[in-house]
C-alpha positions as semicolon CSV with decimal commas, in nm:
position;residue;x (nm);y (nm);z (nm)
1;X;-3,189;-0,862;0,231
2;X;-3,377;-0,759;0,540
3;X;-3,531;-0,437;0,561
4;X;-3,555;-0,392;0,219
5;X;-3,893;-0,270;0,023
6;X;-4,076;-0,531;-0,126
7;X;-4,353;-0,453;-0,414
8;X;-4,558;-0,653;-0,641
9;X;-4,608;-0,463;-0,989
10;X;-4,880;-0,610;-1,208
11;X;-4,703;-0,647;-1,549
12;X;-5,058;-0,761;-1,703
13;X;-5,362;-0,959;-1,561
14;X;-5,215;-1,271;-1,394
15;X;-4,852;-1,172;-1,429
16;X;-4,776;-0,993;-1,128
17;X;-4,370;-0,961;-1,024
18;X;-4,231;-0,955;-0,681
19;X;-3,954;-0,683;-0,671
20;X;-3,693;-0,585;-0,388
21;X;-3,551;-0,245;-0,360
22;X;-3,282;-0,124;-0,125
23;X;-3,393;0,246;-0,142
24;X;-3,070;0,346;-0,058
25;X;-2,790;0,495;-0,263
26;X;-2,699;0,863;-0,279
27;X;-2,355;0,989;-0,244
28;X;-2,330;1,018;-0,625
29;X;-2,367;0,622;-0,689
30;X;-2,621;0,530;-0,943
31;X;-2,890;0,251;-0,931
32;X;-2,820;-0,095;-1,027
33;X;-3,092;-0,342;-1,149
34;X;-2,999;-0,699;-1,127
35;X;-3,209;-0,926;-1,380
36;X;-3,185;-1,306;-1,371
37;X;-3,214;-1,564;-1,597
38;X;-3,449;-1,876;-1,663
39;X;-3,463;-2,152;-1,375
40;X;-3,330;-1,888;-1,134
41;X;-3,481;-1,597;-0,910
42;X;-3,349;-1,286;-0,785
43;X;-3,225;-1,449;-0,480
44;X;-2,933;-1,567;-0,713
45;X;-2,822;-1,211;-0,686
46;X;-2,858;-1,152;-0,294
47;X;-2,515;-1,143;-0,216
48;X;-2,424;-0,885;-0,496
49;X;-2,745;-0,677;-0,376
50;X;-2,605;-0,656;-0,022
51;X;-2,254;-0,607;-0,144
52;X;-2,357;-0,292;-0,370
53;X;-2,591;-0,163;-0,109
54;X;-2,306;-0,133;0,140
55;X;-2,091;0,050;-0,135
56;X;-2,372;0,315;-0,126
57;X;-2,565;0,195;-0,478
58;X;-2,968;0,188;-0,474
59;X;-3,028;-0,163;-0,584
60;X;-3,348;-0,334;-0,734
61;X;-3,392;-0,699;-0,788
62;X;-3,691;-0,884;-0,911
63;X;-3,845;-1,217;-1,024
64;X;-3,886;-1,279;-1,367
65;X;-4,255;-1,411;-1,495
66;X;-4,350;-1,746;-1,337
67;X;-3,998;-1,744;-1,153
68;X;-3,934;-1,735;-0,761
69;X;-4,245;-1,539;-0,614
70;X;-4,346;-1,383;-0,925
71;X;-4,677;-1,515;-1,085
72;X;-4,733;-1,602;-1,449
73;X;-4,738;-1,881;-1,714
74;X;-4,391;-1,802;-1,833
75;X;-4,525;-1,726;-2,188
76;X;-4,429;-1,358;-2,191
77;X;-4,228;-1,248;-2,493
78;X;-3,904;-1,072;-2,505
79;X;-4,055;-0,770;-2,583
80;X;-4,304;-0,810;-2,305
81;X;-4,028;-0,864;-2,050
82;X;-3,846;-0,558;-2,123
83;X;-4,167;-0,369;-2,101
84;X;-4,224;-0,517;-1,751
85;X;-3,886;-0,388;-1,656
86;X;-4,001;-0,069;-1,807
87;X;-4,319;-0,064;-1,552
88;X;-4,099;-0,150;-1,258
89;X;-3,864;0,130;-1,305
90;X;-4,162;0,380;-1,357
91;X;-4,330;0,240;-1,044
92;X;-4,008;0,299;-0,833
93;X;-3,945;0,635;-0,987
94;X;-3,594;0,537;-1,141
95;X;-3,467;0,762;-1,426
96;X;-3,154;0,599;-1,497
97;X;-3,004;0,289;-1,413
98;X;-2,701;0,018;-1,479
99;X;-2,845;-0,295;-1,580
100;X;-2,687;-0,634;-1,506
101;X;-2,832;-0,948;-1,659
102;X;-2,759;-1,281;-1,654
103;X;-2,829;-1,535;-1,947
104;X;-3,189;-1,441;-2,057
105;X;-3,173;-1,149;-1,825
106;X;-2,905;-1,021;-2,037
107;X;-3,096;-1,058;-2,352
108;X;-3,415;-0,864;-2,162
109;X;-3,119;-0,612;-2,053
110;X;-3,023;-0,546;-2,421
111;X;-3,411;-0,519;-2,550
112;X;-3,464;-0,244;-2,287
113;X;-3,161;-0,074;-2,376
114;X;-3,248;-0,077;-2,720
115;X;-3,595;0,076;-2,629
116;X;-3,507;0,306;-2,392
117;X;-3,126;0,418;-2,444
118;X;-3,163;0,742;-2,249
119;X;-3,255;0,509;-1,918
120;X;-2,948;0,304;-1,927
121;X;-2,617;0,432;-1,790
122;X;-2,405;0,138;-1,852
123;X;-2,486;-0,239;-1,905
124;X;-2,296;-0,573;-1,769
125;X;-2,411;-0,905;-1,928
126;X;-2,294;-1,195;-1,773
127;X;-2,291;-1,547;-1,980
128;X;-2,572;-1,386;-2,186
129;X;-2,648;-1,351;-2,565
130;X;-2,823;-1,200;-2,842
131;X;-2,970;-1,498;-2,978
132;X;-2,906;-1,861;-2,871
133;X;-2,657;-2,055;-3,110
134;X;-2,882;-2,312;-3,329
135;X;-2,767;-2,621;-3,176
136;X;-2,899;-2,493;-2,827
137;X;-3,251;-2,409;-2,973
138;X;-3,258;-2,734;-3,122
139;X;-3,166;-2,909;-2,787
140;X;-3,421;-2,702;-2,629
141;X;-3,699;-2,791;-2,872
142;X;-3,635;-3,170;-2,859
143;X;-3,638;-3,135;-2,454
144;X;-3,976;-2,951;-2,478
145;X;-4,130;-3,213;-2,712
146;X;-4,023;-3,530;-2,461
147;X;-4,187;-3,299;-2,182
148;X;-4,510;-3,313;-2,380
149;X;-4,523;-3,661;-2,470
150;X;-4,811;-3,830;-2,325
151;X;-4,788;-4,198;-2,159
152;X;-5,141;-4,337;-2,237
153;X;-5,214;-4,601;-1,951
154;X;-4,877;-4,561;-1,774
155;X;-4,868;-4,704;-1,443
156;X;-4,798;-4,460;-1,135
157;X;-4,426;-4,597;-1,118
158;X;-4,388;-4,502;-1,467
159;X;-4,521;-4,172;-1,444
160;X;-4,333;-4,118;-1,111
161;X;-4,011;-4,208;-1,300
162;X;-4,068;-3,983;-1,599
163;X;-4,091;-3,715;-1,372
164;X;-3,770;-3,775;-1,207
165;X;-3,611;-3,808;-1,572
166;X;-3,737;-3,457;-1,614
167;X;-3,545;-3,332;-1,315
168;X;-3,226;-3,527;-1,392
169;X;-3,266;-3,330;-1,727
170;X;-3,334;-2,999;-1,565
171;X;-3,051;-3,070;-1,325
172;X;-2,807;-3,121;-1,580
173;X;-2,900;-2,792;-1,757
174;X;-2,865;-2,617;-1,413
175;X;-2,554;-2,773;-1,319
176;X;-2,732;-2,938;-0,997
177;X;-2,876;-2,606;-0,881
178;X;-3,215;-2,785;-0,790
179;X;-3,213;-2,928;-0,446
180;X;-3,508;-3,089;-0,264
181;X;-3,649;-2,720;-0,206
182;X;-3,653;-2,627;-0,543
183;X;-3,798;-2,963;-0,652
184;X;-4,098;-2,934;-0,410
185;X;-4,144;-2,579;-0,554
186;X;-4,159;-2,712;-0,909
187;X;-4,455;-2,925;-0,828
188;X;-4,638;-2,695;-0,563
189;X;-4,988;-2,703;-0,696
190;X;-5,037;-2,347;-0,495
191;X;-4,772;-2,163;-0,669
192;X;-4,713;-2,062;-1,072
193;X;-4,357;-2,177;-1,087
194;X;-4,416;-2,523;-1,226
195;X;-4,188;-2,721;-1,474
196;X;-4,430;-2,609;-1,731
197;X;-4,392;-2,239;-1,670
198;X;-4,018;-2,332;-1,678
199;X;-4,086;-2,508;-2,027
200;X;-4,312;-2,216;-2,142
201;X;-4,019;-1,952;-2,077
202;X;-3,768;-2,147;-2,227
203;X;-3,979;-2,174;-2,557
204;X;-4,054;-1,809;-2,520
205;X;-3,679;-1,710;-2,529
206;X;-3,570;-2,000;-2,770
207;X;-3,634;-1,800;-3,042
208;X;-3,568;-1,457;-2,897
209;X;-3,329;-1,237;-3,048
210;X;-3,218;-0,914;-2,880
211;X;-3,192;-0,583;-3,127
212;X;-2,870;-0,404;-3,201
213;X;-2,823;-0,139;-2,961
214;X;-2,763;0,181;-3,205
215;X;-2,578;0,391;-2,941
216;X;-2,466;0,149;-2,674
217;X;-2,372;0,284;-2,334
218;X;-2,044;0,150;-2,169
219;X;-2,066;-0,211;-2,180
220;X;-1,899;-0,524;-1,980
221;X;-1,930;-0,851;-2,124
222;X;-1,827;-1,127;-1,872
223;X;-1,839;-1,498;-1,973
224;X;-1,679;-1,831;-1,918
225;X;-1,415;-2,021;-2,162
226;X;-1,686;-2,298;-2,162
227;X;-2,047;-2,286;-2,170
228;X;-2,253;-2,576;-2,259
229;X;-2,586;-2,386;-2,292
230;X;-2,481;-2,058;-2,455
231;X;-2,137;-2,144;-2,573
232;X;-1,870;-1,895;-2,689
233;X;-2,043;-1,734;-3,007
234;X;-2,196;-1,455;-2,827
235;X;-1,848;-1,319;-2,727
236;X;-1,720;-1,305;-3,083
237;X;-2,053;-1,136;-3,170
238;X;-2,051;-0,871;-2,885
239;X;-1,675;-0,796;-3,032
240;X;-1,801;-0,748;-3,373
241;X;-2,103;-0,539;-3,254
242;X;-1,953;-0,344;-2,995
243;X;-1,571;-0,300;-3,045
244;X;-1,560;-0,074;-2,718
245;X;-1,687;-0,344;-2,494
246;X;-1,504;-0,435;-2,180
247;X;-1,466;-0,829;-2,243
248;X;-1,374;-1,057;-1,937
249;X;-1,340;-1,417;-1,984
250;X;-1,296;-1,658;-1,713
251;X;-1,126;-2,001;-1,775
252;X;-1,395;-2,215;-1,634
253;X;-1,667;-2,418;-1,772
254;X;-2,001;-2,321;-1,627
255;X;-2,322;-2,102;-1,729
256;X;-2,380;-1,962;-1,372
257;X;-2,040;-1,777;-1,286
258;X;-2,221;-1,541;-1,093
259;X;-2,311;-1,820;-0,830
260;X;-2,034;-2,052;-0,876
261;X;-1,740;-1,811;-0,912
262;X;-1,900;-1,468;-0,736
263;X;-1,550;-1,330;-0,637
264;X;-1,430;-1,315;-0,974
265;X;-1,768;-1,185;-1,114
266;X;-1,791;-0,913;-0,822
267;X;-1,434;-0,796;-0,875
268;X;-1,492;-0,762;-1,278
269;X;-1,841;-0,543;-1,194
270;X;-1,648;-0,367;-0,926
271;X;-1,408;-0,253;-1,161
272;X;-1,656;-0,183;-1,434
273;X;-1,885;0,031;-1,233
274;X;-1,581;0,239;-1,065
275;X;-1,472;0,316;-1,399
276;X;-1,804;0,515;-1,464
277;X;-1,879;0,860;-1,414
278;X;-2,110;0,869;-1,104
279;X;-2,199;1,218;-1,208
280;X;-2,317;1,184;-1,558
């Protein structure tokens, strides 16, 4: 993503988000905003950003609070995240956009759409949800409790072993997406993106629930047949709530189809976007 315009947008004191903007996109094409999920960054969307920039779209990506190059402690609520997205769009002068959100990013996109329906031309959700299934909420709460347990008088080797167990759990949750570079980033004392920040973000979204969208725009739901973190419950809920939604299901077991099966996700997004009226 070379030669893109970068911005630092202060959402509130101590919470400044890193934003990239292609600043291109005319020819009747709309603006696309990609919103990543927890334990990720805007870099997860880099191949998509270039793909759609080349197609003539204006593309915007950003790091969520405490993720990637954004500062923050990860405690912001769903509403505060949606308000932060509003600040970014106002700063960049974007009047109307197509939102593409993965996981928590899709929940943020739904909240923004409910708050500002006239600014959302269309909405695409990738393995997202309105609220997490109860068993997932319990799992995350249990992991958070384990994370906070103190080990009084524990030896250095015991403490190191405990941190390695945390990383193993994190890798299980993220399907092995954390390599050496990412691990070093988690323990970087000069950066906000630490394990504690990720824990704060998980707890903030554990009880989050996106509101129903009274007048939904064209909606595309991409999901996988099996998703151990979000499950299939959201598919049935989106079907009940938004009968006109375009729902596509990939017969795979993953929470991250956009990084593991990008060709499938791009194909479905291409088809959805091409079906929109670019001049509306």
